[in-house]
C-alpha positions in Angstrom: 162.9 57.7 141.6 162.9 54.5 143.8 166.6 55.0 144.5 165.9 58.5 145.7 163.2 57.3 148.0 165.5 54.6 149.4 168.2 57.2 150.0 165.7 59.4 151.8 164.6 56.5 154.1 168.2 55.7 154.8 168.9 59.4 155.6 166.0 59.5 158.0 167.1 56.3 159.7 170.7 57.4 160.0 169.7 60.8 161.4 167.6 59.2 164.1 164.5 61.4 163.5 162.3 59.2 165.6 164.5 60.1 168.7 164.5 63.8 168.1 161.8 66.0 169.6 161.7 68.3 166.6 163.3 67.0 163.4 165.1 69.6 161.3 164.1 68.0 158.0 160.4 66.8 157.3 161.3 63.3 156.2 157.7 62.0 156.2 156.4 64.8 154.1 159.2 64.4 151.6 158.7 60.7 151.6 155.0 61.1 150.8 155.7 63.6 147.9 158.3 61.2 146.4 156.1 58.1 146.7 153.2 60.0 145.1 155.5 61.1 142.3 156.8 57.5 141.9 153.2 56.2 141.8 152.4 58.7 139.1 155.3 57.5 137.0 154.3 53.9 137.5 150.7 54.6 136.5 151.9 56.5 133.4 154.2 53.6 132.4 151.3 51.2 133.1 148.8 53.0 130.9 151.1 53.9 128.0 152.2 51.0 126.0 154.9 51.6 123.4 153.6 51.3 119.8 150.0 51.3 121.1 150.4 47.7 122.1 150.6 46.5 118.5 153.4 44.4 117.2 156.4 46.4 115.8 158.3 43.9 113.6 159.2 41.0 115.8 158.3 42.8 119.1 155.0 42.4 120.9 154.4 44.8 123.7 151.9 43.8 126.5 151.5 44.3 130.2 153.2 41.5 132.1 153.3 40.4 135.7 155.9 43.0 136.5 153.7 45.9 135.4 151.0 44.8 137.8 153.4 44.1 140.6 154.9 47.6 140.1 151.5 49.2 140.3 150.7 47.3 143.5 154.1 48.1 145.1 153.6 51.8 144.2 150.2 51.9 145.8 151.5 50.1 149.0 154.5 52.5 149.3 152.2 55.6 148.9 149.7 54.2 151.4 152.5 53.4 153.9 154.0 56.9 153.6 150.5 58.4 154.1 149.9 56.3 157.3 153.3 57.4 158.7 152.5 61.0 158.0 149.1 60.8 159.6 150.4 59.0 162.7 153.2 61.6 163.0 150.7 64.5 162.7 148.6 63.0 165.5 151.6 63.1 167.8 152.1 59.3 167.8 155.5 57.8 167.7 156.0 56.0 164.3 157.3 52.5 164.5 
């Protein structure tokens, strides 16, 4: 999902939507939908531990630093897309 979000951002940058008066493709709305979907996937992976968090043979499953960083990154990406969408709907030029 993150690769698709990155491709959408690159498509928006290459199309120069900030210079167009009326963009033909709603990049900010699509970006918000994809970041929310990404956040839902990250939260689902954060909440559900394989094997219920109990040891399975020699494997112990816990939440590490990467799980918390992924959750924070998903929240920041979703918040950033929301800010860009709100600024764009108010008629301001996004930076």
